[in-house]
C-alpha positions, 0 to 999 in steps of 0.5 A: 543504478538509481532505483526510484520505483520503491512504491512497487517494491523495495530492496530487502535489507541485508539483515532481513535476508540474513534472518530469512536464511537463518530461520530457513535453515534452523527453524524449518520445522512446521510450527504446527508439528507436535515434536520439539523442533515444531515447538521451537518454530511455534515459539519463534512465530509467537515472538514475531507476533509479539514484536509486530504487535509491540511495534504497531501498538496493538495486541498480539491476538490482533495480528494475522500474518498474510502473504501481502497486500492483495491477500490482506485486502481480499481477506478484510473486504470479503471476509468482513462482508461475508461475516456481516452480510445479515446486517446489510448489503451496502458497502462504501469505498473509493474510485481510486483503490488498489486493484486488489480492493477494487476488484474485490468490490466488483466481485461483491457487486456480482453477488448482489451487494451494493457498492458506493464508489466515492469520487475524488477531486483533482488532487485525488482526495475524497470529500468527507462530506460526500462520504457522510452523505453516502453512509446509510443505516445498512452500510456494513463496510467502509474501505478506504486506502490511506495513501494512494499508490500512484499519486500519494494523496492522503485520505481523511482516515481520522475523520472517517474513523471518528465518524464510524466509531459512532456506528458500531454496525459498520466495519472500517478497513484501511489499506495502509500498504503505501502509508506504512513508515511514510505517513504514521497511522495509529491503529488503536486511536483511528477507529480502524477495525481492519488494516492491511500492511505488506512487507516488501514495501518496507524492505521485507521479503516479498510474499509477506504481510499482516492484517490488523484485526481489532478485537471483536471484529469478525471475518469469514476466512477465505481459505479452508484448512488447518485453521492457522492464524486464529482460524482466519488464514489457514496454511503453514506459516511462512516463518522465515518470511514472517521473521524477516518482515518483522525485522524489516518493520523494526529497522524501518520504524527505528528511523521513521522520523528522520526518514520521513523528514528526508523523504519530504526534503527530496520530494520538495526538490523533485517538485521544484526541479520538475517545474523547470522542465518544459511540458511537465505537469505534476499530479501529486498534490504538494500538500497532504500527500505522502513524502515518497511519491511524485506522479508527473506527466511529460507532455507529448511523451508516452510513459513507456517510452520515457521509462525505457529511455531512463532505464538506458542510464540505469534510472528506474521509475514506473508508469502506474502501479506495478500490479496494473502496469502491464494493462493497456490504457490510461491510469484509472486513478489519474482519469478519476482525478479529471486528467485526460486519458492522453495526459494520463498515458504520459505519466510516470511515478517516481517513488523513493525510499529512506536510502534515496539520496539528494545526488540521486534526485539531482542526477535523475532531474538532469537526466530526465530533462535531457531525455525529454529534450531528446525524445521531443526532437525524435518525435517531431 
């Protein structure tokens, strides 16, 4: 099997699953319980928070454990807007955000907030100059994903953060789900107030994540309840999942430098190999993109047909993002980049992990060329 759908989800590390089981069996008590078993669970939760903070170079009080990227984005976007609604009604985001952020902004528009959706160029990148022109005195939130989940384009987070550091009334949220351990981001020095991270994108358990909340940043909780997670995320903590995610984060970051170099080499091989395939049109920019994603259209072949054809050889890729893959129509991200709906419907996403090998890519390229040739004959 060759698994090239790591942007949708990654395979959990064996050590992570061992931790998950151990914690489930030995620390099953509710961390909020007053008895000694609850105290042991609470202490383990505190250690996990300390370790996550150390790995991210932030303070433990700035870590809020969540169920993943969708919850993190909703808590950041809606929570910030509701907390600071008296400051203004204007919000800025991009036209290519993940659905969990994009739909949250649509809901806020229905409540009377004004949203500016920044357009992107042919490489999927916003213009910093356009961002500055869109900014207003009543802008209370700017939300920009670091790495696009379909094409891998990196946005100018540092420039935006530097600009907003001089605008203390505006909150800056970054969706770092696809960037974690692929494109380094220093939270403390990037002017970021809120940052979303999802555990299953770096070999942690599904249903886990965290939201970085800079000290002094207010959020209005989305859940009413027992006030867990600094009063921001009520609900009994998923202790096995949290411990597993933090272990996955540690294991991944231990190999980050060499892992990124390895992914960049594989991506270069993909770029070169795809250029040799007739009808291939690569949408991922070769510069300023994350090293683990390549998006490509194969002219004349529907993406779903190609995905299933590759699957017969146990090669697994995707079309658009997993959260949107079952929706009809072309990728909104690709069409926002100026790609025609017809070509966008022929796009597949190849996404790698540190464990992906050169042999995997060689086999994939050879099989892809073969499948494209076969499908074009059949479709004549």
